[in-house]
MARTI-328037 format. One record per residue: residue number from 0; residue in one letter; y negated, z negated, x of N, C-alpha, C, O in turn. Coordinates in steps of 0.05 Angstrom, whole numbers. Example, Ala and Ser with C-alpha at 12.3 -4.5 7.8 and 13.67 -1.06 7.14 Angstrom:
BEGIN
k_r_n_v_n_w_n_u_ca_v_ca_w_ca_u_c_v_c_w_c_u_o_v_o_w_o_u
0_A_114_-156_264_90_-156_246_66_-156_264_66_-169_285
1_S_45_-142_257_21_-143_273_-1_-157_258_-23_-161_268
END
This chain:
BEGIN
k_r_n_v_n_w_n_u_ca_v_ca_w_ca_u_c_v_c_w_c_u_o_v_o_w_o_u
0_M_-457_157_161_-449_182_149_-450_205_168_-434_224_166
1_R_-469_204_187_-469_224_208_-443_224_224_-434_245_233
2_R_-431_200_228_-406_199_241_-384_213_225_-366_226_236
3_L_-387_210_198_-368_224_181_-369_254_185_-348_267_187
4_I_-393_265_187_-396_293_191_-386_302_218_-374_323_221
5_S_-391_284_238_-380_290_265_-350_292_265_-338_308_278
6_A_-338_274_249_-309_274_246_-300_300_233_-279_311_240
7_C_-315_310_214_-309_336_202_-308_357_223_-291_375_223
8_C_-327_356_242_-328_376_263_-302_374_280_-292_395_289
9_A_-292_350_283_-267_347_300_-244_361_287_-229_375_301
10_I_-240_358_261_-218_371_249_-222_401_248_-203_417_251
11_W_-247_410_245_-253_438_246_-246_450_273_-236_473_275
12_I_-252_435_294_-246_445_321_-215_446_325_-205_465_336
13_L_-201_425_317_-173_423_323_-155_439_305_-135_451_314
14_A_-162_440_279_-144_453_260_-148_483_260_-128_498_261
15_G_-173_492_258_-178_521_259_-163_537_238_-160_561_242
16_G_-154_525_217_-141_539_196_-114_527_189_-102_536_169
17_L_-104_508_204_-77_497_199_-74_486_171_-54_491_158
18_A_-94_470_163_-91_456_137_-97_473_113_-97_463_90
19_W_-103_498_117_-114_514_95_-95_535_86_-103_555_74
20_A_-69_531_92_-49_552_86_-46_558_56_-37_580_49
21_Q_-54_539_39_-50_543_11_-76_548_-4_-77_544_-28
22_A_-96_557_9_-121_566_-4_-115_592_-19_-98_608_-10
23_F_-128_597_-42_-124_621_-57_-142_643_-46_-163_637_-34
24_P_-135_669_-50_-152_691_-40_-181_689_-50_-185_681_-73
25_A_-200_696_-33_-228_693_-40_-237_713_-62_-224_733_-66
26_N_-259_706_-75_-270_724_-96_-288_745_-82_-290_746_-57
27_E_-302_761_-98_-319_782_-87_-342_771_-70_-352_785_-53
28_A_-350_746_-75_-371_734_-59_-360_722_-34_-375_711_-18
29_G_-334_724_-29_-321_713_-5_-316_683_-7_-314_670_14
30_V_-313_672_-31_-310_643_-35_-283_636_-47_-274_650_-65
31_T_-271_615_-37_-248_603_-49_-250_573_-47_-264_563_-29
32_M_-236_558_-64_-236_529_-62_-223_521_-36_-203_532_-27
33_G_-235_500_-23_-225_491_2_-213_463_2_-189_459_5
34_H_-231_442_-2_-221_415_0_-238_395_-15_-260_401_-23
35_W_-226_372_-19_-240_347_-26_-241_330_-2_-221_328_13
36_H_-263_316_3_-265_297_25_-268_269_13_-289_263_1
37_L_-248_252_16_-249_225_5_-255_205_26_-241_203_46
38_N_-276_189_21_-281_165_38_-260_144_30_-260_134_8
39_T_-243_138_49_-218_123_43_-216_98_59_-213_99_84
40_R_-218_75_46_-216_50_60_-187_44_69_-183_30_89
41_D_-168_53_54_-140_49_61_-126_76_60_-116_85_39
42_V_-125_89_83_-114_116_84_-85_117_75_-77_134_59
43_E_-69_98_85_-40_99_79_-35_95_49_-18_108_37
44_A_-49_76_37_-46_71_8_-53_96_-9_-39_103_-28
45_N_-75_109_-1_-83_132_-16_-65_156_-10_-59_172_-27
46_K_-56_158_15_-38_180_22_-12_178_6_-1_199_-3
47_K_-2_154_2_22_150_-14_19_161_-43_37_173_-54
48_I_-5_157_-54_-10_168_-81_-9_198_-81_5_209_-98
49_F_-23_211_-62_-24_240_-63_3_253_-55_10_274_-66
50_V_18_240_-38_45_251_-31_63_247_-56_79_265_-62
51_A_61_225_-69_77_220_-93_70_241_-115_88_249_-130
52_L_45_249_-116_37_269_-136_50_296_-130_53_312_-148
53_G_57_301_-105_70_326_-98_57_341_-75_65_364_-70
54_G_38_328_-61_26_341_-39_42_338_-13_61_323_-12
55_T_34_354_7_47_354_33_28_342_53_6_352_57
56_A_36_320_66_19_306_85_21_319_113_43_325_122
57_I_-2_322_126_-3_331_153_-24_314_168_-40_301_156
58_K_-23_315_194_-42_302_211_-58_323_226_-46_340_238
59_A_-84_322_224_-101_341_238_-125_327_251_-143_319_237
60_G_-124_323_277_-144_308_290_-145_280_281_-125_266_280
61_N_-169_270_273_-172_243_263_-166_240_233_-168_219_222
62_F_-158_262_221_-155_263_192_-126_262_183_-109_276_195
63_D_-121_247_163_-97_251_147_-105_270_124_-124_266_110
64_V_-89_291_120_-94_311_100_-70_314_83_-47_315_93
65_V_-74_316_57_-51_323_39_-58_349_25_-78_351_12
66_R_-40_368_29_-44_395_19_-31_399_-8_-9_390_-14
67_F_-45_414_-25_-35_423_-51_-42_453_-53_-61_462_-40
68_P_-28_468_-70_-38_495_-75_-66_494_-86_-71_482_-107
69_G_-84_507_-72_-112_508_-81_-131_489_-69_-155_492_-71
70_V_-121_467_-56_-139_448_-45_-125_431_-23_-101_427_-24
71_A_-141_423_-3_-132_403_17_-148_378_13_-173_379_11
72_V_-135_355_12_-148_330_7_-150_315_33_-130_306_45
73_Y_-175_311_43_-180_295_67_-180_266_60_-191_258_39
74_L_-168_249_76_-169_220_73_-179_208_98_-165_208_119
75_H_-204_198_98_-216_190_123_-239_171_117_-254_173_98
76_M_-242_151_136_-266_134_136_-275_133_165_-260_123_182
77_A_-298_142_170_-309_142_198_-311_113_208_-319_95_193
78_Q_-304_109_233_-306_82_245_-334_71_244_-353_84_253
79_G_-337_48_233_-362_35_231_-378_43_207_-400_32_202
80_A_-369_62_191_-383_71_167_-380_50_145_-360_36_144
81_P_-401_48_128_-398_29_105_-377_39_86_-372_63_84
82_P_-365_20_70_-346_29_50_-359_46_29_-384_45_26
83_P_-344_62_14_-356_79_-6_-372_62_-26_-364_40_-33
84_A_-395_73_-34_-413_59_-52_-403_57_-81_-414_43_-97
85_G_-381_71_-87_-369_71_-113_-351_95_-116_-347_110_-97
86_G_-339_97_-139_-320_119_-144_-334_144_-154_-358_148_-149
87_T_-320_161_-168_-331_185_-178_-348_181_-203_-369_194_-206
88_V_-339_163_-220_-354_158_-245_-382_148_-238_-385_129_-223
89_G_-402_160_-249_-430_153_-243_-443_173_-224_-467_173_-220
90_T_-427_191_-212_-438_212_-195_-438_238_-211_-428_239_-233
91_V_-450_258_-199_-451_284_-212_-423_296_-216_-419_311_-235
92_V_-404_289_-198_-376_297_-202_-361_273_-214_-354_255_-200
93_N_-358_274_-240_-345_252_-254_-316_248_-247_-306_226_-243
94_H_-302_271_-244_-274_270_-236_-265_297_-226_-279_317_-229
95_V_-241_297_-215_-228_322_-206_-201_324_-220_-192_304_-232
96_G_-188_347_-218_-164_350_-234_-142_367_-222_-148_386_-208
97_F_-117_359_-228_-93_375_-221_-81_385_-247_-87_375_-269
98_I_-64_405_-245_-48_414_-267_-19_415_-259_-12_422_-237
99_V_-1_406_-278_27_405_-272_42_420_-294_31_428_-314
100_Q_68_424_-289_84_439_-309_91_422_-333_93_432_-355
101_N_95_396_-329_101_378_-351_90_351_-345_99_337_-326
102_V_70_342_-360_56_317_-354_75_293_-357_76_276_-339
103_Q_90_292_-378_107_268_-383_129_265_-362_134_243_-352
104_E_141_287_-354_161_286_-333_148_278_-306_160_263_-291
105_S_125_289_-301_110_282_-276_103_252_-276_106_239_-256
106_V_93_243_-298_85_215_-300_108_196_-295_106_176_-281
107_A_131_203_-306_155_186_-302_163_185_-272_170_164_-262
108_R_161_208_-258_167_208_-229_147_192_-214_154_176_-196
109_W_122_195_-221_101_181_-206_102_151_-210_98_135_-191
110_K_108_142_-234_110_113_-239_134_102_-224_132_80_-213
111_A_156_117_-223_179_108_-208_173_105_-178_185_89_-164
112_A_153_121_-168_145_120_-141_123_99_-136_113_96_-114
113_G_116_84_-157_96_63_-154_67_71_-159_49_55_-154
114_V_62_95_-170_35_104_-176_27_94_-203_42_98_-223
115_A_4_81_-205_-6_73_-231_-19_97_-245_-36_110_-234
116_V_-10_102_-270_-19_125_-285_-30_115_-311_-18_99_-325
117_L_-54_125_-318_-67_119_-344_-60_140_-364_-57_164_-357
118_P_-57_133_-390_-50_153_-410_-73_172_-416_-96_166_-410
119_G_-66_194_-429_-87_213_-438_-103_201_-461_-95_182_-473
120_G_-126_214_-466_-143_205_-487_-133_212_-515_-120_233_-519
121_N_-138_195_-534_-131_200_-562_-101_206_-566_-94_223_-583
122_G_-85_193_-550_-56_196_-554_-45_223_-543_-22_229_-548
123_R_-61_237_-528_-51_263_-517_-28_259_-498_-29_241_-480
124_T_-7_275_-501_16_273_-482_14_294_-461_30_294_-442
125_D_-5_313_-463_-8_334_-443_-31_327_-424_-41_345_-410
126_Q_-38_302_-423_-60_293_-405_-53_265_-395_-41_249_-409
127_A_-61_259_-370_-59_232_-359_-81_230_-338_-95_249_-332
128_F_-84_206_-327_-105_201_-307_-93_183_-285_-77_165_-290
129_V_-100_190_-260_-94_173_-237_-121_165_-224_-138_182_-220
130_V_-124_140_-217_-148_130_-203_-140_119_-176_-123_101_-175
131_T_-151_129_-155_-144_120_-128_-155_92_-123_-170_81_-139
132_H_-148_81_-100_-158_54_-92_-188_54_-88_-200_33_-89
133_D_-199_77_-84_-228_79_-80_-242_90_-105_-265_99_-104
134_E_-228_89_-127_-239_96_-154_-246_125_-157_-265_132_-171
135_V_-231_142_-143_-234_171_-148_-216_177_-172_-192_172_-172
136_R_-228_187_-193_-214_192_-218_-203_220_-219_-217_240_-214
137_I_-177_223_-224_-163_248_-224_-150_253_-251_-134_237_-260
138_E_-158_274_-264_-146_282_-289_-121_299_-284_-121_316_-266
139_I_-100_295_-300_-76_311_-298_-73_326_-325_-73_314_-346
140_L_-70_352_-323_-66_369_-347_-41_385_-344_-28_385_-323
141_E_-33_398_-366_-7_411_-367_-9_441_-372_-25_450_-388
142_D_6_457_-357_10_485_-362_39_491_-355_47_493_-332
143_K_56_494_-376_84_498_-372_91_524_-358_113_527_-347
144_N_72_543_-357_77_569_-346_68_573_-317_72_594_-306
145_Q_56_552_-306_46_556_-278_70_556_-259_91_545_-265
146_K_66_569_-236_89_572_-217_92_549_-198_114_546_-186
147_F_71_532_-195_74_510_-177_79_484_-192_70_481_-215
148_P_95_465_-181_99_440_-195_72_425_-200_69_412_-220
149_I_54_427_-180_27_416_-183_8_433_-167_15_443_-146
150_Q_-16_437_-178_-36_452_-163_-64_442_-171_-68_430_-192
151_H_-83_448_-154_-111_441_-160_-120_456_-185_-113_479_-189
152_H_-136_442_-201_-145_454_-226_-175_455_-229_-187_476_-233
153_H_-188_431_-228_-217_432_-235_-233_410_-221_-222_390_-211
154_I_-259_415_-221_-279_395_-213_-298_392_-237_-309_412_-246
155_H_-300_368_-247_-314_363_-272_-341_350_-267_-343_327_-258
156_F_-363_365_-272_-390_356_-267_-402_344_-292_-398_354_-314
157_N_-417_322_-289_-433_311_-311_-462_314_-304_-472_304_-284
158_V_-477_328_-322_-505_333_-318_-519_330_-345_-506_330_-366
159_P_-546_328_-346_-559_328_-372_-553_353_-388_-549_375_-376
160_E_-553_351_-414_-545_374_-430_-562_399_-425_-552_421_-424
161_A_-588_394_-421_-606_417_-416_-600_431_-390_-608_454_-386
162_A_-586_417_-371_-580_429_-345_-555_445_-345_-549_459_-325
163_I_-539_444_-366_-513_457_-365_-515_487_-361_-501_498_-344
164_P_-532_501_-376_-535_530_-370_-544_536_-341_-537_555_-329
165_E_-561_518_-331_-572_521_-304_-550_518_-283_-548_534_-264
166_I_-533_497_-285_-513_493_-265_-491_514_-266_-481_522_-246
167_Q_-485_523_-290_-465_545_-293_-476_570_-279_-462_583_-265
168_A_-501_576_-285_-513_600_-273_-516_597_-242_-514_617_-228
169_W_-522_573_-233_-526_568_-204_-500_574_-189_-500_588_-169
170_Y_-477_563_-199_-452_568_-185_-443_597_-188_-430_608_-170
171_A_-450_610_-209_-444_639_-212_-460_655_-192_-450_673_-179
172_R_-486_648_-189_-503_664_-171_-498_658_-141_-497_676_-125
173_M_-493_632_-135_-491_625_-107_-462_628_-96_-458_635_-73
174_F_-442_624_-113_-414_624_-104_-397_645_-117_-373_646_-113
175_G_-410_662_-133_-394_683_-146_-375_673_-167_-356_687_-174
176_A_-379_649_-177_-362_638_-198_-364_654_-224_-386_663_-231
177_T_-342_657_-238_-342_672_-262_-347_654_-286_-331_636_-292
178_P_-370_657_-300_-376_640_-323_-356_643_-346_-345_664_-350
179_G_-352_621_-360_-334_621_-383_-334_594_-396_-354_579_-394
180_M_-313_588_-410_-310_563_-424_-283_550_-416_-264_565_-411
181_R_-283_524_-416_-257_509_-414_-257_490_-438_-270_469_-437
182_G_-242_497_-458_-243_482_-483_-271_485_-495_-281_507_-499
183_Q_-284_463_-500_-311_463_-512_-333_462_-491_-357_461_-497
184_N_-325_461_-465_-345_459_-444_-350_485_-430_-332_501_-425
185_K_-376_489_-424_-382_512_-406_-369_508_-379_-367_485_-370
186_A_-362_530_-366_-347_527_-341_-353_552_-324_-366_571_-333
187_A_-342_552_-300_-343_575_-282_-320_573_-263_-313_551_-254
188_D_-307_596_-257_-283_596_-241_-288_608_-214_-300_629_-211
189_V_-278_594_-193_-274_606_-167_-245_605_-161_-231_588_-173
190_P_-234_621_-143_-205_619_-137_-197_591_-129_-208_579_-111
191_G_-177_581_-143_-168_554_-137_-181_532_-152_-173_509_-150
192_A_-202_537_-168_-217_516_-182_-232_525_-206_-246_546_-204
193_N_-230_511_-227_-247_513_-250_-269_492_-247_-264_469_-243
194_L_-294_501_-249_-317_483_-248_-326_478_-277_-335_496_-290
195_T_-323_453_-286_-328_447_-314_-353_430_-316_-358_413_-299
196_F_-370_436_-336_-396_423_-339_-398_409_-366_-396_422_-387
197_S_-402_383_-365_-405_366_-389_-432_353_-389_-444_347_-368
198_A_-442_347_-414_-467_333_-417_-464_303_-415_-445_292_-424
199_T_-483_291_-402_-485_261_-401_-514_253_-405_-532_266_-397
200_T_-517_230_-418_-544_218_-422_-548_196_-401_-570_185_-399
201_M_-528_190_-385_-530_170_-364_-541_182_-338_-534_205_-332
202_P_-556_168_-323_-565_179_-297_-541_181_-278_-522_165_-279
203_T_-541_201_-261_-520_204_-241_-532_205_-213_-556_210_-209
204_V_-515_199_-193_-523_199_-166_-508_220_-150_-489_232_-160
205_T_-517_224_-126_-503_243_-108_-475_234_-102_-468_210_-104
206_T_-458_253_-95_-431_246_-87_-430_234_-59_-412_219_-52
207_R_-450_240_-43_-450_232_-15_-450_202_-12_-466_188_-23
208_G_-430_192_3_-427_163_7_-409_150_-13_-404_126_-11
209_R_-399_165_-33_-381_154_-53_-352_160_-45_-346_171_-24
210_G_-334_152_-63_-305_156_-57_-298_185_-53_-283_192_-34
211_L_-309_203_-69_-308_231_-64_-335_239_-52_-355_244_-66
212_D_-335_241_-25_-361_245_-11_-371_273_-15_-395_278_-21
213_H_-353_293_-13_-362_320_-17_-338_338_-24_-315_331_-19
214_I_-345_361_-35_-325_382_-40_-330_404_-19_-352_406_-9
215_G_-310_420_-15_-312_441_5_-303_468_-5_-282_470_-18
216_F_-318_489_1_-310_516_-4_-306_531_22_-321_527_41
217_D_-285_547_23_-282_565_46_-296_591_39_-294_601_16
218_V_-311_602_58_-326_627_53_-321_646_76_-316_638_99
219_K_-324_672_70_-323_692_90_-352_698_100_-371_697_84
220_N_-355_703_126_-381_709_138_-402_688_130_-421_693_116
221_L_-397_664_140_-413_641_133_-443_644_140_-460_636_125
222_E_-448_657_163_-476_660_171_-492_677_151_-514_669_143
223_A_-480_698_142_-493_715_122_-495_700_95_-514_703_81
224_F_-474_685_89_-473_670_64_-496_650_63_-509_647_42
225_L_-501_636_85_-523_616_86_-550_630_84_-568_618_72
226_K_-553_653_95_-578_667_92_-584_674_63_-607_673_54
227_K_-563_681_48_-566_686_20_-574_660_5_-592_661_-12
228_L_-562_638_12_-569_613_-1_-598_605_5_-613_597_-12
229_E_-606_608_31_-633_601_38_-654_619_24_-675_609_16
230_A_-647_644_22_-665_663_8_-669_655_-21_-689_661_-33
231_A_-648_642_-32_-650_633_-60_-662_605_-63_-663_594_-85
232_G_-671_594_-40_-684_568_-41_-666_544_-37_-675_521_-40
233_V_-641_548_-28_-623_526_-23_-629_515_4_-629_529_24
234_K_-633_488_6_-638_475_32_-611_471_46_-593_460_34
235_I_-609_479_71_-585_474_87_-587_447_100_-605_442_116
236_D_-569_429_92_-571_401_103_-560_400_131_-572_386_148
237_R_-539_414_137_-529_416_165_-527_446_171_-513_460_156
238_P_-540_455_191_-542_484_195_-515_496_205_-497_482_212
239_Y_-514_522_204_-491_537_214_-484_529_242_-501_529_260
240_T_-459_521_245_-449_513_271_-422_526_276_-404_523_261
241_K_-421_540_298_-396_555_304_-383_544_329_-396_537_348
242_N_-356_543_328_-341_535_351_-332_559_367_-318_576_356
243_A_-341_561_392_-336_585_408_-306_589_414_-297_612_417
244_Q_-291_567_415_-263_569_422_-246_580_399_-228_596_403
245_T_-251_569_375_-234_577_352_-246_599_334_-232_612_320
246_G_-273_602_336_-287_621_318_-293_609_291_-304_623_274
247_A_-285_584_286_-290_571_260_-319_563_259_-332_558_280
248_A_-330_561_235_-358_553_231_-360_536_206_-343_537_188
249_L_-381_519_205_-385_502_182_-415_497_177_-432_502_195
250_A_-421_488_153_-448_480_146_-446_462_121_-425_461_108
251_F_-467_447_115_-468_430_92_-493_436_75_-515_441_86
252_V_-490_436_49_-512_439_30_-509_419_7_-487_408_3
253_Y_-530_417_-9_-528_403_-35_-532_423_-57_-548_442_-53
254_D_-520_419_-80_-529_434_-103_-553_419_-114_-558_396_-106
255_P_-568_430_-133_-592_417_-143_-587_391_-158_-606_376_-163
256_W_-562_385_-164_-556_361_-180_-544_339_-163_-537_318_-173
257_G_-541_343_-136_-533_323_-118_-504_324_-108_-495_306_-95
258_T_-490_346_-115_-463_349_-104_-465_357_-75_-478_377_-68
259_Y_-453_342_-57_-452_349_-29_-430_368_-24_-407_364_-32
260_I_-436_391_-10_-417_413_-7_-414_421_22_-434_426_35
261_E_-390_422_31_-384_432_58_-376_462_55_-361_469_37
262_L_-385_478_73_-378_507_73_-364_512_100_-374_505_121
263_N_-340_525_98_-324_530_122_-317_559_124_-310_572_104
264_E_-320_570_148_-309_597_154_-286_593_174_-289_581_195
265_R_-263_603_166_-239_600_182_-229_628_190_-222_644_173
266_P_-228_633_216_-222_660_225_-194_669_221_-188_693_219
267_N_-175_650_219_-147_657_216_-134_642_193_-114_627_198
268_P_-143_645_168_-130_632_146_-102_642_143_-97_666_146
269_L_-83_624_137_-55_632_135_-48_640_107_-25_648_102
END
């Protein structure tokens, strides 16, 4: 896994902002959604899925990246690293989600491109699911009024019911997320992502080492941001590291429920 993080440094050094052209403007805390990092045993097979969904594939250093409005999806497996220990189900991040203008039209295109698509729950036609080869579960929802054919929508956390007010408040306090509701679930919004919180009675594990290894937020003034987190008792797993050539910086933290989070400062976001 340390090799995985070293590979993250490689793309940070080489890209310096290239892959982040479609990030949304930051909130008052200086935070916007950045990326998902997928531990991927078959990069090409998974890339085909994300490109078929409507993303744009680029190559950045050792990484294949597929960009969407609101998020960049890393597809990578560090050389010599063990395969992912499992998919998203069973971790604190049960699934992630996109939103499209018309689910049924999108599903028809994706199936024609060879993507396996699962139907929505309870006969819903405005919902579908895609599961990658590494068992990363992706929910597809519909908003006929959105301006993009597909864009990042949500990260769905499963925690004990008693922890839901705590996790909502934690993301509001640490990342400036705006508390609210998504349907019947408590939620919090950062630019580019709704963070949705659901109750589970099943034990969950960290995302680290799974198909979705970590999520990433882009932040302004990362050094000051980390000092704020440390003052609030957040342990920094990988300390602030700055690249002198590009001016980019990164760090890694965990939330209290086991979500592994990369934080990136990009000096020249496009």
